[in-house]
C-alpha positions in Angstrom: 72.7 14.5 -5.9 69.3 14.2 -4.3 66.8 10.8 -4.7 64.7 13.0 -6.5 67.5 14.0 -9.0 68.5 10.4 -9.2 65.3 9.2 -9.6 64.9 11.7 -12.8 67.9 10.4 -14.0 67.1 7.1 -14.0 63.9 7.7 -16.1 65.9 9.7 -18.6 68.5 6.7 -18.8 65.6 4.5 -19.4 64.0 6.5 -22.0 67.1 7.1 -23.6 67.6 3.4 -23.6 64.0 2.6 -24.9 64.7 5.2 -27.8 68.0 3.6 -29.0 66.7 0.1 -29.2 63.8 1.0 -31.0 66.0 2.8 -33.4 68.1 -0.4 -33.9 65.1 -2.7 -34.1 63.7 -0.4 -36.7 66.9 -0.3 -38.7 66.9 -4.1 -38.4 63.6 -4.5 -39.7 64.0 -2.0 -42.8 66.9 -3.9 -43.7 64.9 -7.0 -44.1 62.1 -5.5 -45.4 64.3 -4.2 -48.3 65.9 -7.4 -48.7 62.5 -9.3 -49.2 61.1 -6.1 -51.3 64.2 -6.7 -53.7 63.3 -10.0 -54.2 66.9 -11.7 -53.5 66.6 -15.1 -51.4 68.2 -15.3 -48.4 69.1 -18.6 -46.8 69.3 -19.7 -43.0 72.8 -18.9 -42.9 72.1 -15.1 -43.9 74.0 -15.6 -47.2 72.5 -14.5 -50.3 71.9 -17.1 -53.2 75.4 -18.5 -54.4 74.5 -18.2 -58.3 73.4 -14.7 -57.5 76.6 -13.6 -55.2 78.8 -15.1 -58.5 76.5 -13.1 -60.9 77.3 -10.0 -58.9 80.9 -10.6 -58.5 81.5 -11.6 -62.2 79.5 -8.1 -63.0 81.6 -6.1 -60.5 84.7 -7.1 -61.4 84.1 -7.5 -64.9 85.7 -11.3 -65.5 86.4 -12.7 -68.7 85.0 -16.2 -68.9 88.3 -17.5 -68.3 88.5 -15.7 -64.9 84.8 -17.0 -64.0 85.3 -20.4 -64.6 88.5 -20.5 -62.6 87.0 -18.6 -59.6 83.9 -20.6 -59.8 86.2 -24.0 -59.2 88.0 -22.0 -56.4 84.5 -21.5 -54.8 83.3 -25.2 -55.3 86.6 -26.6 -54.1 86.6 -24.1 -51.0 82.6 -25.1 -50.7 83.6 -29.0 -50.3 86.4 -28.1 -48.0 84.1 -26.4 -45.7 81.7 -29.2 -45.7 84.1 -32.0 -45.0 85.5 -29.3 -42.0 81.6 -29.3 -40.8 81.3 -32.9 -41.1 84.7 -33.4 -39.1 83.6 -31.2 -36.0 79.8 -31.7 -36.4 79.8 -34.7 -33.6 81.4 -32.4 -31.4 78.7 -29.9 -31.4 76.0 -32.4 -31.7 77.5 -34.0 -28.2 77.5 -30.6 -26.4 74.2 -29.6 -27.7 72.6 -33.0 -26.0 74.9 -32.4 -22.8 73.3 -29.0 -22.7 69.9 -30.2 -23.1 70.3 -33.2 -20.5 71.4 -30.6 -18.3 68.4 -28.4 -18.8 65.9 -31.2 -18.9 67.2 -32.1 -15.6 65.8 -28.7 -14.1 62.3 -29.2 -15.7 59.0 -30.8 -14.6 57.9 -33.8 -16.7 55.4 -31.2 -18.3 58.2 -28.7 -19.1 60.2 -31.3 -20.5 57.6 -32.4 -23.2 57.7 -28.9 -24.3 61.2 -28.5 -24.0 61.5 -31.9 -26.2 59.1 -30.7 -28.9 60.9 -27.4 -29.3 63.8 -29.2 -29.5 62.9 -31.3 -32.2 61.2 -28.4 -34.2 64.7 -26.5 -33.9 66.6 -29.8 -35.2 64.7 -30.4 -37.8 64.8 -26.5 -39.2 68.6 -27.0 -39.0 68.4 -30.1 -40.7 66.2 -28.4 -43.2 68.4 -25.6 -43.8 71.9 -27.9 -43.8 70.2 -29.6 -46.6 70.6 -26.3 -48.9 
């Protein structure tokens, strides 16, 4: 293949890549727009509001009152088990996060460290806010 043909091939591949990325981005933004337009609330973890999900399940499956009560109890128990598990492993995640931040900070200038610390604090505040919900 001649150098000119290789250059043309590379250009077409870049154009194709940009086109594909544009399509994926457009589809993702369309999904976000449709979700916001429908009025459904999305938490930071990406799950729909628990009550709306339960109501939809109840309606879709045509659950009896007794079934709905039993399923709600199962979901509540599972939610509590997930919280217990998260509380158990959270210290390990926190330690790893701090190790990573220390390694990054050691590579930064003092000015960069200040900005990094500010961003890390904002990230932590946002994460803590989302964990409360």
